[in-house]
N, C-alpha and C positions, 0 to 999 in steps of 0.2 A: 166743194174742198173746204172753204173759209168755214163751214158748219161743223165739219171734222177737224179741222186745226184747233178751232175755238175749244170744241169739246174736249180735245186732249190737253189743250194747256190747262182745262180745268181738272181734267185726273191728275194732271202733274201737281196742283196745287191739294188736293184731296189728300193725296198719298202723303206729300212730305207734311203734312197736318197730321195722319196719322201716325206718322215715324217718330215726329216728335211728342207724341204721347197727350196732343189735346184733342177737343172733341167732345161727343158725348155717345151716347147708344143710339145706335138707328136701327130700321127695320132689318129682319133677315136674322137676326140672331148675332150681331155683327157691332164691336166698338171700335171706335176709331182712337181707345187710348183707354188703359186699363192698370191699375195698381196689382200689386201681387197676389196670384191667387191665393184661395183660401176656401175650405167649408166644403171639399171636393170638388168644385170649380175646376175645369179644366179649359185654359185658355189655348189657342191655335193659331198660329200665322200662317200666313199665305202671300202671295205676291196675286194682284189682278193681271196675270199673263196668262197665255195660251196653254203654254206647258205645265200650269199648275192646274189643268182640270181636272183633275185628281181631287185634290182640295177645293176647290170649288163646287164640283160635282157632290161631294160628300158634304158640303157646306149647304146650298142650296136643295139638296134632295132630303135632308134630314138624317144622313146615315149616321153620323157624328152623334148627332144629338140620339138617334134610338139605339145607339149599340153602349155608349158611354154610361155609366153610373155618375151622375152629377152634372149638374149646369155646365153647360159648353158655350164658349164666347167667342169670337173669329176677329182676329185683326190683322189689316195689310198692310205692307209695309212696300216701298218703292224700290229696296235694293237688299242686298246681302247685308251689308255693314250694319244697318239699322236692325235687322232681322235679329243677327247676331247679340247686338248689343242688348235687345229684349229677352233674350234666352238668356242672356249672362245675368242681368238683374230680376229675373222671375216675372217679367211682365208675362211672357208666354212659357208654356209646360213643354209645348211640342210644336211642330210645323213643317212646313214645304219652303225648302232654300235651293240655291245653286250649291252644288258641291264645294266649289273654291271657297267662298265665306267659311263654311262649315270648316276643313281642312284646314285653314290656316289660323283659327279660332282652336281648333283640336293640338296642333304643334305648337304653339303658345301655350300650353297647358290648361285648355279652356275646357271645362265639361258637356261633350256633345258625342253623341253616338248616333250614327246610319242603322236606323231599324228598319228600312225598306227604300226601293228606290219609286219615283212615279213618273218621271219621262226619260227621253234618250233623244239626243239631238237638240233641234230647237235654236241653235245659234247661226244665222244669217251673214256674213259681210257683203257689206252694199256700200253704195258711193253716191256722193250727189250728182245729178243727172250732167252739170257742167264741171266736174271737179279734174277731169284728166286722168280722173281713176280707172280704171277698167279690167286691171289685174294685180297682183301684190307688187311687180316690178315697179309699178308705179306712184308708189307711197313716199320715195323720198322727197322731203320736203312739203308733206303733205299732213293732214291732222285727222285724227280718227279720235269717236267718243265711245265709253262704255258705261256700263252702270256703276262700275265700282273699281276701283283701282286694286289689280291683283284679283278680281274675280273673273269667273269660270270664262267668260267669253274673253275678259282680255287676254288671260293668259293663251288661250286657243289663238286669238289672231296672233300676239307679241310672236311666238313660240315659231310662227310661219312666217312671222315677216324676219326672224331671226336666222331661219333656214335660207334666205334670201340675203343674209349678208346686210340685214340693217336692226337699229336700234331706237330705242325711243328716245325723247327729251330726257327721262327719268335717269336714261343711263348715258347721257350726254350724246344722243344720236340726232338724226336727220329726222325722226318723224315727231310729230307732237302727238301727244296723248291726253285728252281731258277725261277725267273720272268723274265718278258720281253723277253721271248724268242720268236722269230718269228717263225709261224709254220714252213715256210719252213725250218728254219735250224733245227728244231727236228729232222729231217732225217740225218744230216752228225752227230748230238749228237748222237743219238743210233748208227748210222754205227762205231763211233769211243769211244764206250762204256763211252761217259762223264755224261750218266743220264741214270736212270734205268726206268723213266716211265713217262707218259705225260698224260695231261687232253686238247686233241686236238681238235681243229674245225675240221669240213669237208672242202675238202676231205683228209687232211692231216692225219686223224687219221686212216682211211683205207688205205692209201698208206701206212703208216707205217706195217699193217698187211698184205697186199697184196703182197708189193713188198718187205718188208725187216724183213717176219717173225717175227714181234710184235706178242705178247699175248694181246687178247682181255681179258682186267680185269674185266669192265664194260660197258654193252651195254648202247646204248643211252637213250633207252626207262627205263633202271633201274639207270641211274642215277637220281641224287636228283632233284626233278621235271622235270626230262627229257624230258617226252611229254607235259608238260604243259607251261614250260618257255618258253619264247619267246628267241630264241638264238640270233636274229639280229630284233631291232626296228626302225624304222622312226622316226628320230628327228629333231627339228627346237630350235628355241629361241622364247619366248613370244613375246620378240621385233621382231625378224623378221614377225611372225604372224600378231601383230597389225599394221606394216608399209606396207605389203606386203602379204594382204589376199586373193587378186585374184592369185597371183603367188603359194602361199601354195597350193590352191584347186587344183590348175593346177597340180601341182606337184605330189598331191595325185590322181588326177585321172589318170597320166602315170602310179603311183605307182600300182594302181589296175590293169591298163591293163597289166603290168608287171608281176603281181603276175599270174592273169588268165591265159598268156599266158605261164608260167612256169609249172602252174598245168596241163595242156592240150598238152605240147609238149614237152614231157622228152626228147627225143632224141635231136631233137634241140635246147633245152637248155643247155643240156650237152655239144654237138658241140662249142655251143657260149661260155661258160664258158672255154672252153679248148683252144678255138682261144685266147680269152683274155690273157690266162696263156700264150700262145705260143707266144703272141705279147710282151709281158713281158721279157720272158726267152728262146725264140726259140725252147724251148722244150715242147712237150704235154705228159700230164698225159694220163695213160693208160685207155682205155675206161672201161674194166671191174673194175676199182677202182673207177670211175665216177659212174658209175651206181649200184657198191654196196654201197657206200656213199650215194647217192640218197635217198637209201631205209632208211638212218639212220636218215631222218629229214622232215622236212613238210613244204612246202612252203605255206604259208595262212596270211590273213590280222588279223585275229583274235587275239586280244591281251586280255589275260588273266591278269587283273591286279592283282586280287587276289593272283598270283603265283609272280609275280612281289614283293609284298609286303612282301610275306613268304621268296624270298631271301634276300630282303634285311633283313629281320630278322633273318635269318640265318648269315648274313654277320657281324650284331651286335654281335652275340652271338660269332662269331669268332674273334671278337675284332678288326676288320678292320673299324670299326664307334666307335665312344666316345658316340654318343647318341644313344637312342632307335629312330629308322628310322620312321618318318611320310610321305608316298608318296603322302598326297592330294595333289592333285593340278598337279600330275607328270604326269598323262596320260589325254589327252585329245584327244578323238577320234572322236569328234560332226563332225567334217566338214569332215570324212572319212564315218561316219555312214550315213549322209546324202547322199553321193554319192552313195554308196551301197543300199540304198532305191529306188534313183530313177531307178537302173539298174532292 
């Protein structure tokens, strides 16, 4: 257990470095920092989470490099806010991110377009073993963490708490929320008693349950919009689509190949994800953790635009947004739909 804990702490350190733009190119055609792309280079962002399996498979199996004309580089990020900053500044051209940060950026006037989905589900609400939290009703006076303020997982848990009559400290409520917590850091926070609960992406939620005796408060398919809400979407900018339509189509072909591989090759996919995490931390996650986490998500290209709108409505209700959200133009899967029709 100590080896896993130390490895995950190292993961957190590495991911923070990558998000800050420091570091240098390493093996696997990945950089942990980059200037703006140029000369046909395509920079792709992703998170080292299990529900980013499509991006990880596409990277590690070389699908993106095979399909895209031009050099392909990958950068990993610890949370959606840092990913969106990279997209906004041109550090990355496209990539995998939770819908929450993408929606928030779009509604603030940012240039971002969802061109496909990568996974549904993958949010698990867990609590520390001795926290006293066994159901949502136990949250008053307790604390929880999420990867980001207003992120996908944050909104999913907060809207469920609101339905139970609770608010967070952000709204002068009785439940404390700590945001911008790297998922890998949640393990240490649980071990040290610094937090009571977490809305965690996979495989980190299942890791807390299987290796650190955390309680499952709400299963992934019982979380708000659990089975319909995309936990990961593939996004780019309208500017990149307009200026590089062929590369966008090529990237989507690689994405589709990656999703199909992940759907049909569970064992190889989990090993590939674990290998990537090992490359960052020199520590492997237990196989049984990945196998159980895999059952708490669905790798798919299907994008439920109505679920994204419902999530945005919930975010507005929770006062993360100042105006009633209109996601018209946010989702454009026409290129992906064309590719799927051809196959």
